[in-house]
Each structure stands twice: as structure tokens, then as C-alpha cells.
C-alpha positions in Angstrom: 45.6 5.7 -53.5 48.7 7.4 -55.1 48.2 11.0 -56.1 48.0 10.2 -59.8 45.3 7.6 -59.1 43.4 10.1 -57.0 43.4 12.6 -59.8 42.5 10.0 -62.4 39.5 8.9 -60.2 38.4 12.4 -59.6 38.5 13.2 -63.4 36.6 10.0 -64.2 33.8 10.9 -61.7 33.6 14.5 -62.6 33.5 14.0 -66.4 31.2 11.0 -66.0 28.6 12.7 -64.0 28.7 15.7 -66.3 28.0 13.3 -69.2 25.2 11.3 -67.6 23.4 14.0 -65.5 20.4 14.1 -67.9 20.0 10.3 -67.7 20.3 9.9 -64.0 16.7 10.4 -63.1 15.3 7.9 -65.5 17.9 5.3 -64.7 18.5 5.5 -60.9 16.1 7.9 -59.1 13.4 5.2 -58.5 16.0 3.3 -56.6 18.1 5.9 -54.7 15.1 8.1 -53.7 13.7 5.2 -51.6 16.5 5.6 -49.0 16.0 9.4 -48.5 13.1 9.4 -46.1 14.8 6.8 -43.8 18.1 8.8 -44.0 16.6 12.1 -43.0 14.7 10.4 -40.2 17.8 8.6 -38.8 19.6 12.0 -38.8 16.6 13.7 -37.1 16.3 16.4 -39.7 13.7 19.0 -38.7 12.4 22.5 -38.9 14.8 25.4 -38.6 17.9 23.4 -39.1 20.5 24.4 -41.6 21.2 21.3 -43.8 23.8 20.6 -46.4 23.2 18.0 -49.1 26.7 16.8 -50.2 27.0 15.2 -53.6 23.4 16.5 -54.1 22.9 15.3 -57.7 19.4 16.4 -58.8 18.7 17.8 -55.2 16.5 15.1 -53.8 17.8 15.1 -50.3 17.9 18.9 -50.1 14.3 18.9 -51.3 13.2 16.3 -48.7 14.8 18.2 -45.9 13.2 21.5 -47.0 9.8 19.9 -46.9 10.5 19.2 -43.2 11.1 22.9 -42.6 14.9 22.8 -42.8 16.9 25.6 -44.4 18.8 23.5 -47.0 21.3 23.8 -49.8 23.3 21.4 -51.9 26.8 21.0 -53.4 27.9 18.8 -56.2 31.1 18.4 -58.2 29.4 18.7 -61.5 27.8 21.8 -62.9 25.3 19.8 -64.9 23.9 18.2 -61.7 23.8 21.6 -59.9 21.8 23.1 -62.8 19.3 20.2 -62.7 18.9 20.5 -58.9 18.4 24.3 -59.3 15.8 23.7 -62.0 13.9 21.2 -59.9 14.1 23.2 -56.6 14.1 26.9 -57.6 13.7 28.0 -54.0 16.9 26.3 -52.8 20.6 27.1 -53.3 22.9 24.7 -55.1 26.6 25.3 -55.9 29.4 23.5 -57.6 32.1 22.3 -55.2 34.5 19.6 -53.9 33.2 17.4 -51.1 36.8 17.1 -50.0 37.3 20.9 -49.7 33.9 22.4 -48.9 33.7 26.2 -49.4 31.7 26.8 -46.2 32.7 28.2 -42.9 33.5 26.0 -39.9 30.5 25.0 -37.7 27.9 26.4 -40.1 25.4 23.5 -40.5 23.2 21.5 -38.2 23.1 18.5 -40.5 25.3 17.2 -43.3 23.8 14.4 -45.5 25.3 12.3 -48.2 23.0 9.9 -50.1 25.3 7.3 -51.9 28.1 9.8 -52.5 30.9 8.4 -50.5 32.1 5.9 -53.0 32.2 8.6 -55.7 34.9 10.6 -53.7 38.5 9.8 -54.3 39.3 10.2 -50.6 36.0 9.6 -48.7 37.8 10.0 -45.3 38.6 13.6 -46.3 35.0 14.3 -47.3 33.9 12.9 -43.9 36.5 15.2 -42.2 35.1 18.2 -44.1 31.5 17.3 -43.1 32.7 17.3 -39.5 34.4 20.7 -40.0 31.2 22.4 -41.3 28.9 20.8 -38.7 28.2 22.7 -35.5 29.0 20.9 -32.2 26.2 18.4 -31.6 25.2 18.5 -35.3 24.6 15.2 -37.2 26.2 13.6 -40.2 24.0 11.1 -42.1 24.9 9.0 -45.1 24.0 5.9 -47.1 26.3 3.4 -48.7 25.4 0.3 -50.7 25.5 -3.0 -49.0 27.7 -5.7 -50.6 26.5 -8.6 -52.7 26.4 -10.9 -49.7 23.5 -8.8 -48.3 22.0 -7.4 -51.5 20.7 -9.6 -54.3 20.7 -6.6 -56.6 24.3 -5.8 -56.0 25.1 -9.5 -56.7 23.6 -9.2 -60.2 26.3 -6.8 -61.4 29.1 -8.0 -59.1 28.8 -11.6 -60.4 28.6 -10.6 -64.0 31.7 -8.4 -63.8 33.6 -11.0 -61.8 32.9 -13.7 -64.4 33.4 -11.8 -67.6 35.0 -8.3 -67.2 38.6 -7.6 -67.8 40.0 -4.7 -65.8 42.7 -2.7 -67.5 45.7 -1.9 -65.4 45.1 1.8 -65.8 41.4 1.7 -64.8 41.0 4.0 -61.7 40.1 1.7 -58.8 38.7 4.3 -56.5 37.6 3.6 -52.9 37.0 -0.1 -52.0 33.3 -0.9 -52.5 31.4 -2.6 -49.7 34.4 -2.4 -47.3 32.5 -1.2 -44.2 29.4 -3.2 -43.4 28.6 -2.7 -39.7 28.4 -0.1 -37.0 31.7 -1.1 -35.3 33.7 -0.6 -38.5 32.2 2.8 -39.1 33.0 3.8 -35.5 36.6 3.1 -36.1 36.6 5.4 -39.1 34.4 8.3 -37.7 35.6 8.6 -34.1 39.2 9.7 -35.0 37.6 12.5 -37.1 35.9 14.0 -34.1 32.5 12.3 -34.2 30.9 10.7 -31.1 31.1 7.0 -31.5 28.5 6.4 -28.8 25.9 8.3 -30.8 26.3 6.3 -33.9 23.1 4.9 -35.4 23.3 2.1 -38.0 20.6 0.4 -40.0 20.5 -1.9 -43.1 17.5 -1.3 -45.3 16.4 -3.4 -48.3 14.1 -1.9 -50.8 12.4 -3.2 -53.9 13.7 -1.7 -57.2 11.1 -2.3 -60.0 12.6 -2.3 -63.5 10.7 -2.9 -66.7 13.0 -5.3 -68.6 15.8 -7.8 -67.8 18.2 -5.5 -69.7 17.3 -2.3 -67.7 20.0 -2.8 -65.1 22.8 -3.3 -67.6 21.6 -0.4 -69.7 21.5 1.8 -66.6 25.1 1.0 -65.8 26.2 1.4 -69.4 24.3 4.6 -70.2 23.8 6.3 -66.9 26.6 5.0 -64.7 30.1 6.3 -64.2 32.7 4.0 -62.7 31.1 0.8 -63.9 30.3 2.4 -67.2 34.0 3.3 -67.7 34.9 -0.3 -67.1 32.2 -1.6 -69.5 33.3 0.9 -72.2 36.7 -0.9 -72.3 35.4 -4.4 -72.7 35.7 -6.3 -76.0 32.3 -6.8 -77.8 32.3 -10.5 -76.8 32.9 -9.7 -73.1 30.3 -6.9 -73.1 27.8 -9.3 -74.6 28.5 -11.9 -71.9 28.1 -9.3 -69.1 24.8 -8.1 -70.6 23.5 -11.7 -70.9 24.6 -12.6 -67.4 22.9 -9.6 -65.9 19.7 -10.1 -67.9 19.5 -13.7 -66.8 20.0 -12.8 -63.2 17.4 -10.0 -63.3 14.9 -12.3 -65.1 14.8 -14.5 -62.0 13.1 -11.6 -60.1 10.1 -11.5 -62.5 7.0 -10.2 -60.7 3.6 -8.9 -62.0 4.9 -8.0 -65.5 8.1 -6.4 -64.3 11.3 -7.4 -62.4 11.7 -6.4 -58.7 15.2 -6.4 -57.4 15.9 -6.4 -53.7 18.6 -3.7 -53.2 20.2 -3.2 -49.7 22.1 -0.2 -48.3 23.5 0.8 -44.9 22.3 4.0 -43.3 24.6 5.7 -40.8 24.0 8.8 -38.6 26.5 10.1 -36.0 26.8 13.4 -34.1 29.8 15.7 -33.9 31.4 15.6 -30.5 30.8 18.8 -28.6 
């Protein structure tokens, strides 16, 4: 991205998460928290380790690592999220900061974890390089990224509705390309040049079941508690917005189950060690 686009995307993300921090838990936590236990297991988080939760949000990953006996702290770009994390986990340390320019010394953590944060960074490769810098030799990076609509029926719900009915303004910050890296070999090509050990890479695709109460819930979550998609939805005409809502609701309705709607949502989990 050009520098102006980078700054526009950063501003959109920072301001967006400040705005929706209070809504995040009701909208998304039941989905994103399902991937935390598999992520910390893949990265072999354990007692005594110093663990950094990058893009910590309400502090769920830091909390999970602490329960395993790790010495954890979190960092997030928005003060509102840092305050929510600190309120939820009063025994842990959380700070406001930039994932692309972490304010921690070199080689100071045993583990660095990012749960669905990479696509919220204007330059994810810089955030990955920073994670490498703050890891000790032999330390592990672990992260999760959403799988694309070809692998994830839930992702297909929103992707198809936007593709069919949304109009993208020319000045809408594009951000990193969603769903661009979908297998272990592709991640190796990204991570090895940064100093990670490609032979150590662990890759898994996990599909969970996201239970939502109404066909409209997914659309409302994107509209009221999302950031990048919410910014796009906010710029649609009333007619286009109504069509997107209707398309998403119809797609969700196909997953009716026991008085609710259960969406299969897939993500890729990656763990890799820093080269010694």
C-alpha cells in the first residue's frame, strides 16, 4: 500500500476499535474465543514462559496463557480495548501500542500470540518482523487467520452478499488482502525471510460452530461491532444496505438448528519458532 493508504487504514482500524470496543464481546467473543485453546496448544504455551498477546482486544489470549502458568501481558492499538482487558484481568499487564513498532526490548518473550489480528494491521509483514524481534531464539510465534469463503461457509455468507450488492468507494482503505495465504507452504515463504525456522512451522485448519440467535445477527455484528466491513456498510445506499442485510439473513437461515443458527467458521492456525 502507498503511505497515504497505510495511514488511512491505520486510522480506520484505530478509530473503529475505539468505537466498538464495548460491543465486541457480545458480537464476536463466542466465535473468536473458540480458537484460543487450539492456538496456545499449537504454540506450546506453558508454565514460566513470558508471553505477549499482540492485538489483545479484551485480553482473552493473555488470560488463557496465564491460566497455563505463563507470565503474560497484552498490547493493543486502542485504549478502550486495553482498559477492557485490564478490567477483565486485573492481575495482568496491558498497554496501548503499535504491533508494527512494539515497545519491548529485543529477545524478551518466549511466545508471541496473535488471535485474528494480522488483517487489522496495515502492514502485517512488519508486525510479524516485530514479533520475531521480541522473541528469544527458539521462541514461538502463534497466530490465527480466517480461512476464505471456499473453506468457510460462514465467511461465504458475508463475502457473497458484499460481492453481489456492495459498492466500494474509490477512497475506501483496502487494507491487507483477506484470505491471501491459505496453506503452510505460503506461510513459509513469508516467515522464513523474517528469521523464522520454516522447518518448524505447524499449520492447522480448524472449523468451529458459531451459534447465533437470529438470521440478522451476523449482519448486525458486522454493522454495529465490526470495523473494516462496518466502514464499507456505512457508505452503502439504503437500498444496497437492505439487499446486503437480506442476502446475509437468507444465507444464515439455511443453517437453522435447534432454535438457533449454527454457522461453520473456519480459520488457519500457524505456529513457528524463531531461528536460533
